[in-house]
MDTraj code that builds the backbone (N, CA, C; nanometers):
import mdtraj as md
import numpy as np

residues = "MET LYS ALA ARG PRO ASP SER THR VAL ALA PRO PRO PRO VAL ARG VAL HIS VAL GLY SER GLU LEU ASP VAL ALA ALA ALA VAL LEU ALA ALA ARG GLN PHE CYS ALA ALA LEU GLY ALA THR PRO VAL CYS ALA ALA HIS VAL ALA THR ALA VAL SER GLU LEU ALA ASN ASN LEU TRP MET HIS SER SER ARG GLY GLY ASP VAL THR LEU ARG ALA LEU ALA ALA PRO ARG GLY ALA GLY VAL GLU VAL LEU VAL GLN ASP GLN GLY PRO GLY ILE ALA ASP VAL ALA LEU ALA MET SER GLU GLY TYR SER THR ALA GLY GLY LEU GLY CYS GLY LEU PRO GLY VAL ARG ARG LEU MET ASP GLU PHE GLU LEU ASP SER ALA PRO GLY ARG GLY THR ARG VAL LEU ALA ARG LYS TRP TRP PRO ARG GLY".split()
xyz = np.array([
    [6.1109, 4.0248, 7.9770],
    [6.1440, 3.8862, 7.9476],
    [6.2786, 3.8542, 8.0115],
    [6.2841, 3.7436, 8.0789],
    [6.4049, 3.7025, 8.1502],
    [6.5025, 3.6337, 8.0541],
    [6.6288, 3.6725, 8.0609],
    [6.7305, 3.6102, 7.9752],
    [6.7640, 3.4714, 8.0271],
    [6.7817, 3.3794, 7.9348],
    [6.8218, 3.2441, 7.9727],
    [6.9710, 3.2403, 7.9983],
    [7.0135, 3.1664, 8.1004],
    [7.1578, 3.1549, 8.1228],
    [7.2232, 3.0802, 8.0079],
    [7.3469, 3.1134, 7.9810],
    [7.4218, 3.0477, 7.8745],
    [7.4594, 2.9073, 7.9195],
    [7.3959, 2.8070, 7.8576],
    [7.4188, 2.6689, 7.8999],
    [7.5529, 2.6152, 7.8527],
    [7.6259, 2.6926, 7.7713],
    [7.7553, 2.6450, 7.7243],
    [7.8671, 2.6804, 7.8232],
    [7.8373, 2.7626, 7.9214],
    [7.9372, 2.8016, 8.0194],
    [7.9329, 2.7029, 8.1356],
    [8.0424, 2.6328, 8.1537],
    [8.0493, 2.5340, 8.2616],
    [8.0687, 2.6047, 8.3949],
    [8.0042, 2.5534, 8.4984],
    [8.0272, 2.6118, 8.6307],
    [8.1704, 2.5859, 8.6750],
    [8.2225, 2.6721, 8.7603],
    [8.3585, 2.6489, 8.8089],
    [8.3630, 2.5224, 8.8943],
    [8.4798, 2.4623, 8.9060],
    [8.4918, 2.3442, 8.9924],
    [8.4512, 2.3771, 9.1363],
    [8.4041, 2.2760, 9.2052],
    [8.3663, 2.2885, 9.3460],
    [8.4578, 2.1969, 9.4256],
    [8.5164, 2.2513, 9.5318],
    [8.6034, 2.1708, 9.6183],
    [8.5487, 2.1718, 9.7592],
    [8.5413, 2.0542, 9.8190],
    [8.4974, 2.0394, 9.9579],
    [8.6076, 1.9675, 10.0332],
    [8.6575, 2.0297, 10.1396],
    [8.7546, 1.9603, 10.2249],
    [8.6773, 1.8735, 10.3232],
    [8.7156, 1.7479, 10.3323],
    [8.6490, 1.6530, 10.4210],
    [8.7443, 1.6165, 10.5331],
    [8.7093, 1.6606, 10.6531],
    [8.7891, 1.6279, 10.7703],
    [8.7035, 1.5802, 10.8857],
    [8.5709, 1.5799, 10.8642],
    [8.4787, 1.5371, 10.9700],
    [8.3570, 1.4712, 10.9060],
    [8.2753, 1.4111, 10.9904],
    [8.1540, 1.3462, 10.9424],
    [8.0585, 1.4478, 10.8783],
    [8.0506, 1.5676, 10.9335],
    [7.9652, 1.6718, 10.8753],
    [8.0115, 1.7094, 10.7351],
    [8.1416, 1.7060, 10.7127],
    [8.1957, 1.7369, 10.5805],
    [8.1548, 1.6327, 10.4769],
    [8.1358, 1.5089, 10.5206],
    [8.0896, 1.4042, 10.4293],
    [7.9530, 1.4435, 10.3741],
    [7.8636, 1.4856, 10.4629],
    [7.7301, 1.5280, 10.4203],
    [7.7376, 1.6497, 10.3280],
    [7.8273, 1.7419, 10.3581],
    [7.8433, 1.8610, 10.2732],
    [7.8918, 1.8223, 10.1343],
    [7.9809, 1.7258, 10.1253],
    [8.0320, 1.6809, 9.9952],
    [7.9218, 1.6137, 9.9136],
    [7.8378, 1.5351, 9.9794],
    [7.7274, 1.4676, 9.9104],
    [7.6283, 1.5709, 9.8575],
    [7.5948, 1.6685, 9.9396],
    [7.5031, 1.7742, 9.8970],
    [7.5622, 1.8537, 9.7804],
    [7.6902, 1.8853, 9.7893],
    [7.7564, 1.9581, 9.6808],
    [7.7514, 1.8779, 9.5512],
    [7.7703, 1.7466, 9.5596],
    [7.7659, 1.6616, 9.4396],
    [7.6273, 1.6640, 9.3775],
    [7.5236, 1.6507, 9.4589],
    [7.3859, 1.6542, 9.4069],
    [7.3566, 1.7877, 9.3387],
    [7.3928, 1.8969, 9.4050],
    [7.3654, 2.0296, 9.3511],
    [7.4455, 2.0555, 9.2236],
    [7.5705, 2.0129, 9.2221],
    [7.6556, 2.0329, 9.1052],
    [7.5984, 1.9576, 8.9859],
    [7.5599, 1.8319, 9.0071],
    [7.5034, 1.7521, 8.8985],
    [7.3727, 1.8122, 8.8484],
    [7.2892, 1.8596, 8.9392],
    [7.1634, 1.9224, 8.8988],
    [7.1904, 2.0462, 8.8138],
    [7.2894, 2.1259, 8.8531],
    [7.3236, 2.2469, 8.7771],
    [7.3728, 2.2128, 8.6368],
    [7.4294, 2.0934, 8.6212],
    [7.4797, 2.0508, 8.4904],
    [7.3724, 1.9827, 8.4061],
    [7.2550, 1.9617, 8.4636],
    [7.1468, 1.8985, 8.3892],
    [7.1477, 1.7475, 8.3934],
    [7.2100, 1.6898, 8.4930],
    [7.2136, 1.5441, 8.5057],
    [7.0734, 1.4900, 8.5325],
    [7.0499, 1.3690, 8.4882],
    [6.9245, 1.3027, 8.5231],
    [6.9266, 1.2745, 8.6732],
    [6.8096, 1.2583, 8.7352],
    [6.8080, 1.2264, 8.8786],
    [6.8859, 1.0993, 8.9129],
    [6.8806, 0.9997, 8.8259],
    [6.9532, 0.8748, 8.8518],
    [7.1037, 0.8975, 8.8445],
    [7.1502, 0.9703, 8.7442],
    [7.2937, 0.9992, 8.7336],
    [7.3407, 1.0806, 8.8540],
    [7.2623, 1.1800, 8.8941],
    [7.2985, 1.2604, 9.0116],
    [7.3057, 1.1736, 9.1363],
    [7.2136, 1.0788, 9.1494],
    [7.2153, 0.9888, 9.2653],
    [7.3378, 0.8980, 9.2629],
    [7.3768, 0.8516, 9.1450],
    [7.4969, 0.7679, 9.1339],
    [7.6203, 0.8460, 9.1786],
    [7.6319, 0.9698, 9.1301],
    [7.7476, 1.0520, 9.1667],
    [7.7455, 1.0827, 9.3158],
    [7.6311, 1.1187, 9.3697],
    [7.6218, 1.1507, 9.5132],
    [7.6569, 1.0291, 9.5990],
    [7.6136, 0.9113, 9.5566],
    [7.6450, 0.7893, 9.6317],
    [7.7947, 0.7600, 9.6261],
    [7.8542, 0.7768, 9.5082],
    [7.9988, 0.7564, 9.4945],
    [8.0745, 0.8554, 9.5816],
    [8.0329, 0.9812, 9.5794],
    [8.0984, 1.0833, 9.6624],
    [8.0812, 1.0494, 9.8100],
    [7.9660, 0.9994, 9.8485],
    [7.9446, 0.9603, 9.9875],
    [8.0458, 0.8545, 10.0314],
    [8.0645, 0.7541, 9.9500],
    [8.1603, 0.6475, 9.9830],
    [8.3026, 0.7013, 9.9909],
    [8.3418, 0.7802, 9.8921],
    [8.4793, 0.8310, 9.8876],
    [8.5059, 0.9319, 9.9985],
    [8.4100, 1.0211, 10.0251],
    [8.4269, 1.1191, 10.1318],
    [8.4299, 1.0508, 10.2681],
    [8.3501, 0.9482, 10.2838],
    [8.3520, 0.8732, 10.4100],
    [8.4885, 0.8085, 10.4309],
    [8.5498, 0.7592, 10.3241],
    [8.6851, 0.7031, 10.3348],
    [8.7856, 0.8100, 10.3780],
    [8.7705, 0.9312, 10.3253],
    [8.8603, 1.0400, 10.3673],
    [8.8486, 1.0631, 10.5173],
    [8.7265, 1.0699, 10.5642],
    [8.7026, 1.0979, 10.7062],
    [8.7529, 0.9832, 10.7946],
    [8.7302, 0.8601, 10.7515],
    [8.7635, 0.7452, 10.8357],
    [8.9110, 0.7055, 10.8317],
    [8.9759, 0.7231, 10.7166],
    [9.1091, 0.6648, 10.7002],
    [9.2242, 0.7645, 10.6962],
    [9.1956, 0.8923, 10.6851],
    [9.3030, 0.9915, 10.6785],
    [9.2895, 1.0885, 10.7951],
    [9.3908, 1.0935, 10.8776],
    [9.3826, 1.1795, 10.9967],
    [9.3697, 1.3273, 10.9610],
    [9.4170, 1.3656, 10.8441],
    [9.4060, 1.5059, 10.8008],
    [9.2938, 1.5274, 10.7001],
    [9.2191, 1.4226, 10.6698],
    [9.1131, 1.4341, 10.5717],
    [9.1689, 1.4493, 10.4324],
    [9.0890, 1.5058, 10.3461],
    [9.1296, 1.5248, 10.2079],
    [9.0258, 1.6069, 10.1351],
    [9.0398, 1.6144, 10.0051],
    [8.9543, 1.7009, 9.9242],
    [8.8750, 1.6223, 9.8209],
    [8.7505, 1.6656, 9.8036],
    [8.6645, 1.6184, 9.6950],
    [8.6482, 1.7362, 9.6003],
    [8.6850, 1.7172, 9.4742],
    [8.6704, 1.8230, 9.3744],
    [8.5795, 1.7729, 9.2636],
    [8.4807, 1.8554, 9.2295],
    [8.3847, 1.8244, 9.1241],
    [8.4096, 1.9183, 9.0065],
    [8.4179, 1.8614, 8.8865],
    [8.4405, 1.9424, 8.7661],
    [8.3408, 1.9005, 8.6584],
    [8.2940, 1.9975, 8.5829],
    [8.2057, 1.9697, 8.4699],
    [8.2854, 1.9112, 8.3554],
    [8.2244, 1.8185, 8.2833],
    [8.2864, 1.7572, 8.1667],
    [8.2010, 1.7844, 8.0437],
    [8.2662, 1.8101, 7.9344],
    [8.1973, 1.8226, 7.8059],
    [8.2862, 1.7567, 7.7018],
    [8.2281, 1.6678, 7.6252],
    [8.3028, 1.5950, 7.5235],
    [8.2056, 1.5567, 7.4129],
    [8.2570, 1.5062, 7.3033],
    [8.1663, 1.4645, 7.1963],
    [8.0598, 1.3658, 7.2438],
    [8.0916, 1.2879, 7.3459],
    [7.9935, 1.1894, 7.3921],
    [7.8859, 1.2501, 7.4791],
    [7.9008, 1.3755, 7.5210],
    [7.7988, 1.4403, 7.6024],
    [7.8572, 1.5110, 7.7220],
    [7.7717, 1.5357, 7.8201],
    [7.8122, 1.6065, 7.9415],
    [7.8269, 1.5084, 8.0563],
    [7.8985, 1.5528, 8.1568],
    [7.9164, 1.4682, 8.2729],
    [7.9884, 1.5428, 8.3826],
    [8.0316, 1.4657, 8.4807],
    [8.1013, 1.5230, 8.5952],
    [8.2230, 1.4373, 8.6273],
    [8.3274, 1.5055, 8.6694],
    [8.4489, 1.4385, 8.7150],
    [8.4593, 1.4586, 8.8651],
    [8.4861, 1.3514, 8.9358],
    [8.5054, 1.3550, 9.0802],
    [8.6502, 1.3172, 9.1071],
    [8.7225, 1.4083, 9.1701],
    [8.8612, 1.3827, 9.2081],
    [8.8689, 1.3873, 9.3600],
    [8.9186, 1.2800, 9.4193],
    [8.9320, 1.2714, 9.5649],
    [9.0780, 1.2430, 9.5955],
    [9.1376, 1.3287, 9.6798],
    [9.2800, 1.3149, 9.7123],
    [9.3020, 1.3338, 9.8611],
    [9.3974, 1.2589, 9.9135],
    [9.4387, 1.2799, 10.0517],
    [9.5888, 1.2562, 10.0647],
    [9.6409, 1.2924, 10.1768],
    [9.7806, 1.2673, 10.2098],
    [9.7858, 1.1669, 10.3245],
    [9.6897, 1.0763, 10.3254],
    [9.6766, 0.9791, 10.4335],
    [9.7762, 0.8655, 10.4227],
    [9.7454, 0.7564, 10.4919],
    [9.8393, 0.6449, 10.4994],
    [9.8535, 0.5661, 10.3696],
    [9.7614, 0.5847, 10.2764],
    [9.7674, 0.5089, 10.1519],
    [9.7114, 0.3688, 10.1691],
    [9.6985, 0.2997, 10.0589],
    [9.6434, 0.1643, 10.0574],
    [9.7564, 0.0683, 10.0220],
    [9.7821, -0.0254, 10.1109],
    [9.8936, -0.1183, 10.0918],
    [9.8694, -0.2132, 9.9746],
    [9.7458, -0.2614, 9.9594],
    [9.7141, -0.3587, 9.8543],
    [9.5886, -0.3109, 9.7823],
    [9.6070, -0.2366, 9.6735],
    [9.4942, -0.1787, 9.6003],
    [9.4034, -0.2884, 9.5452],
    [9.4599, -0.3947, 9.4920],
    [9.3783, -0.5033, 9.4365],
    [9.2880, -0.5628, 9.5443],
    [9.3409, -0.5827, 9.6627],
    [9.2608, -0.6360, 9.7725],
    [9.1531, -0.5360, 9.8133],
    [9.1876, -0.4086, 9.8203],
    [9.0905, -0.3044, 9.8574],
    [8.9765, -0.2957, 9.7554],
    [9.0035, -0.3326, 9.6312],
    [8.9020, -0.3270, 9.5262],
    [8.8195, -0.4553, 9.5172],
    [8.8488, -0.5524, 9.6001],
    [8.7733, -0.6777, 9.5948],
    [8.6479, -0.6672, 9.6817],
    [8.5405, -0.7290, 9.6332],
    [8.4133, -0.7272, 9.7046],
    [8.4280, -0.7905, 9.8423],
    [8.3748, -0.7241, 9.9428],
    [8.3710, -0.7794, 10.0771],
    [8.4913, -0.7486, 10.1628],
    [8.5962, -0.6881, 10.1074],
    [8.7148, -0.6568, 10.1872],
    [8.6962, -0.5214, 10.2551],
    [8.7222, -0.5182, 10.3855],
    [8.7103, -0.3942, 10.4617],
    [8.8152, -0.3898, 10.5705],
    [8.8766, -0.2731, 10.5874],
    [8.9699, -0.2549, 10.6990],
    [8.9011, -0.1851, 10.8151],
    [8.7769, -0.1404, 10.7941],
    [8.7070, -0.0628, 10.8971],
    [8.5834, -0.1352, 10.9506],
    [8.5689, -0.2622, 10.9169],
    [8.4553, -0.3378, 10.9682],
    [8.3258, -0.3159, 10.8918],
    [8.3329, -0.2537, 10.7749],
    [8.2127, -0.2308, 10.6940],
    [8.1825, -0.3501, 10.6055],
    [8.0953, -0.3276, 10.5095],
    [8.0545, -0.4345, 10.4190],
    [8.1561, -0.4632, 10.3086],
    [8.2507, -0.3733, 10.2883],
    [8.3501, -0.3936, 10.1834],
    [8.2947, -0.3689, 10.0450],
    [8.1961, -0.2795, 10.0364],
    [8.1336, -0.2480, 9.9072],
    [8.1749, -0.1109, 9.8556],
    [8.2440, -0.0309, 9.9360],
    [8.2711, 0.1085, 9.9034],
    [8.3428, 0.1315, 9.7722],
    [8.4692, 0.0974, 9.7647],
    [8.5454, 0.1224, 9.6416],
    [8.4926, 0.0421, 9.5231],
    [8.4612, -0.0876, 9.5394],
    [8.4026, -0.1599, 9.4256],
    [8.2684, -0.0994, 9.3828],
    [8.1918, -0.0499, 9.4785],
    [8.0642, 0.0129, 9.4459],
    [8.0820, 0.1415, 9.3676],
    [8.1812, 0.2209, 9.4053],
    [8.2099, 0.3440, 9.3316],
    [8.2472, 0.3095, 9.1881],
    [8.3287, 0.2074, 9.1714],
    [8.3692, 0.1661, 9.0362],
    [8.2477, 0.1259, 8.9536],
    [8.1506, 0.0579, 9.0151],
    [8.0291, 0.0164, 8.9425],
    [7.9382, 0.1346, 8.9099],
    [7.9268, 0.2297, 9.0014],
    [7.8360, 0.3431, 8.9822],
    [7.8842, 0.4419, 8.8762],
    [8.0150, 0.4557, 8.8642],
    [8.0714, 0.5555, 8.7739],
    [8.1113, 0.4894, 8.6416],
    [8.1230, 0.5704, 8.5372],
    [8.1585, 0.5175, 8.4050],
    [8.3087, 0.4974, 8.3880],
    [8.3862, 0.5791, 8.4557],
    [8.5324, 0.5680, 8.4517],
    [8.5823, 0.5747, 8.5954],
    [8.6865, 0.4984, 8.6248],
    [8.7367, 0.4909, 8.7623],
    [8.8857, 0.4620, 8.7601],
    [8.9621, 0.5441, 8.8324],
    [9.1062, 0.5217, 8.8494],
    [9.1396, 0.5404, 8.9962],
    [9.2209, 0.4513, 9.0491],
    [9.2663, 0.4625, 9.1878],
    [9.4173, 0.4498, 9.1891],
    [9.4821, 0.5461, 9.2518],
    [9.6274, 0.5437, 9.2655],
    [9.6593, 0.5632, 9.4127],
    [9.7281, 0.4678, 9.4721],
    [9.7597, 0.4770, 9.6143],
    [9.8801, 0.3896, 9.6464],
    [9.9510, 0.4312, 9.7489],
    [10.0624, 0.3522, 9.8004],
    [10.0859, 0.3945, 9.9445],
    [10.1343, 0.3029, 10.0258],
    [10.1610, 0.3376, 10.1651],
    [10.2529, 0.4592, 10.1766],
    [10.2138, 0.5529, 10.2622],
    [10.2933, 0.6714, 10.2864],
    [10.2791, 0.7804, 10.1822],
    [10.2044, 0.7542, 10.0751],
    [10.1912, 0.8498, 9.9659],
    [10.0500, 0.9053, 9.9528],
    [9.9554, 0.8498, 10.0240],
    [9.8179, 0.8956, 10.0124],
    [9.7445, 0.8249, 9.9006],
    [9.6240, 0.8719, 9.8765],
    [9.5364, 0.8081, 9.7789],
    [9.4742, 0.9135, 9.6887],
    [9.4589, 0.8761, 9.5617],
    [9.3940, 0.9626, 9.4628],
    [9.2954, 0.8769, 9.3843],
    [9.1697, 0.9197, 9.3838],
    [9.0664, 0.8520, 9.3056],
    [9.0106, 0.9521, 9.2063],
    [9.0033, 0.9118, 9.0803],
    [8.9447, 0.9928, 8.9756],
    [8.8325, 0.9104, 8.9140],
    [8.7110, 0.9652, 8.9156],
    [8.5957, 0.8943, 8.8604],
    [8.5134, 0.9914, 8.7761],
    [8.4564, 0.9394, 8.6696],
    [8.3743, 1.0225, 8.5814],
    [8.2406, 0.9543, 8.5562],
    [8.1387, 1.0379, 8.5477],
    [8.0042, 0.9902, 8.5140],
    [7.9537, 1.0736, 8.3981],
    [7.9070, 1.0062, 8.2932],
    [7.8510, 1.0729, 8.1752],
    [7.7014, 1.0476, 8.1763],
    [7.6240, 1.1452, 8.1348],
    [7.4809, 1.1201, 8.1256],
    [7.4311, 1.1285, 7.9831],
    [7.3174, 1.0645, 7.9617],
    [7.2631, 1.0572, 7.8251],
    [7.2320, 1.1974, 7.7713],
    [7.2467, 1.2099, 7.6424],
    [7.2124, 1.3382, 7.5779],
    [7.0612, 1.3578, 7.5859],
    [7.0254, 1.4877, 7.5907],
    [6.8841, 1.5248, 7.5880],
    [6.8182, 1.4985, 7.7176],
])
top = md.Topology()
chain = top.add_chain()
for i, resn in enumerate(residues, 1):
    res = top.add_residue(resn, chain, resSeq=i)
    for name in ("N", "CA", "C"):
        top.add_atom(name, md.element.get_by_symbol(name[0]), res)
traj = md.Trajectory(xyz[None], top)
């Protein structure tokens, strides 16, 4: 008889350095796999993977040195989830409020990236300033059972 893995042991955090377009794909795959390992619903895993895709793409496009995507398991009275931390030492965002507005883009895109991440995730924090880089912390919780 095969022993069941202990579901109370959280997997270690996963970190992906994003410095190229290929790294964006690796970060998205890591997010999907991490969420699946935590028992996320397919929809929750897709939300997290989409958010990671947007944030990792920003690392690749806007920071000459790239940055890191770190995934951590969450456990709280409200249930299980995942924390996504994205950090870079890039140029920073001069006007965070403007960057968070629908339709605003500095790269010629649709301007849905950061506002979309905020909508997809349950918790969202963005800290950035010119010359200081950018830090995004987002959390997604999934339903119990």
